[in-house]
C-alpha positions as a Markdown table, in Angstrom:
| # | Residue | x | y | z |
|---|---|---|---|---|
| 1 | Met | 120.9 | 110.8 | 111.2 |
| 2 | Lys | 117.8 | 109.1 | 109.8 |
| 3 | Ile | 116.4 | 110.1 | 106.4 |
| 4 | Met | 113.1 | 111.0 | 108.0 |
| 5 | Gln | 114.9 | 113.5 | 110.1 |
| 6 | Leu | 116.5 | 115.1 | 107.0 |
| 7 | Phe | 113.3 | 115.4 | 105.0 |
| 8 | Gly | 110.6 | 115.3 | 107.6 |
| 9 | Lys | 107.6 | 112.9 | 107.8 |
| 10 | Lys | 105.2 | 113.4 | 105.0 |
| 11 | Lys | 101.7 | 114.2 | 106.3 |
| 12 | Lys | 98.8 | 112.1 | 105.2 |
| 13 | Leu | 95.5 | 113.5 | 104.1 |
| 14 | Tyr | 92.3 | 113.1 | 106.1 |
| 15 | Phe | 88.7 | 113.9 | 105.1 |
| 16 | Ser | 85.3 | 113.4 | 106.7 |
| 17 | Cys | 82.0 | 113.6 | 104.7 |
| 18 | Ser | 80.4 | 115.3 | 107.7 |
| 19 | Lys | 82.8 | 118.3 | 107.3 |
| 20 | Ile | 80.9 | 119.3 | 104.2 |
| 21 | Gly | 77.5 | 118.9 | 105.7 |
| 22 | Met | 76.8 | 115.3 | 104.5 |
| 23 | Asn | 74.8 | 113.1 | 106.9 |
| 24 | Cys | 77.5 | 110.5 | 106.6 |
| 25 | Gly | 80.1 | 109.1 | 108.9 |
| 26 | Phe | 82.6 | 108.1 | 106.2 |
| 27 | Glu | 86.2 | 109.1 | 106.7 |
| 28 | Val | 89.4 | 108.8 | 104.7 |
| 29 | Lys | 92.4 | 108.5 | 106.9 |
| 30 | Gly | 95.9 | 108.3 | 105.5 |
| 31 | Ala | 95.6 | 109.1 | 101.8 |
| 32 | Ser | 99.0 | 109.8 | 100.3 |
| 33 | Asn | 97.9 | 112.6 | 97.9 |
| 34 | Glu | 94.8 | 114.4 | 96.6 |
| 35 | Asp | 94.4 | 112.1 | 93.6 |
| 36 | Glu | 94.3 | 109.0 | 95.9 |
| 37 | Leu | 91.8 | 110.8 | 98.2 |
| 38 | Met | 89.5 | 111.7 | 95.3 |
| 39 | Glu | 89.5 | 108.1 | 93.9 |
| 40 | Ile | 88.5 | 106.8 | 97.3 |
| 41 | Leu | 85.7 | 109.3 | 97.6 |
| 42 | Lys | 84.5 | 108.6 | 94.0 |
| 43 | Ile | 84.1 | 104.9 | 94.9 |
| 44 | His | 82.4 | 105.8 | 98.2 |
| 45 | Ala | 80.0 | 108.2 | 96.5 |
| 46 | Ser | 79.1 | 105.6 | 94.0 |
| 47 | Lys | 78.6 | 102.6 | 96.3 |
| 48 | Ala | 77.2 | 104.4 | 99.4 |
| 49 | His | 75.2 | 107.2 | 97.8 |
| 50 | Gly | 74.4 | 105.9 | 94.3 |
| 51 | Met | 76.2 | 108.9 | 92.7 |
| 52 | Thr | 77.5 | 108.5 | 89.2 |
| 53 | Ser | 79.7 | 111.6 | 89.5 |
| 54 | Ile | 80.6 | 114.2 | 92.1 |
| 55 | Pro | 79.4 | 117.7 | 91.3 |
| 56 | Gln | 82.1 | 120.3 | 91.0 |
| 57 | Ser | 80.8 | 122.3 | 93.9 |
| 58 | Thr | 81.2 | 119.2 | 96.1 |
| 59 | Ile | 84.7 | 118.6 | 94.8 |
| 60 | Asp | 85.5 | 122.2 | 95.7 |
| 61 | Ala | 84.1 | 121.7 | 99.2 |
| 62 | Ile | 86.1 | 118.5 | 99.6 |
| 63 | Lys | 89.3 | 120.1 | 98.6 |
| 64 | Ser | 88.8 | 123.0 | 100.9 |
| 65 | Asn | 88.1 | 120.7 | 103.9 |
| 66 | Val | 91.0 | 118.2 | 103.5 |
| 67 | Glu | 93.3 | 118.1 | 106.5 |
| 68 | Lys | 96.9 | 117.1 | 106.7 |
| 69 | Lys | 97.8 | 115.0 | 109.7 |
């Protein structure tokens, strides 16, 4: 029996900016955890949208729209 069969395959996180109403096609596919996902999104928000920080309301929207695949 393989270890993956014992513990199951850990699902990765997926997020799309368009899911929270942004006019943006950026997607994160395969983040290992929420911290990794948020770091990727902070970099994206800064470089693509000139944001110096992500507002708490946007963070809340992101967290409620993350999918596990």
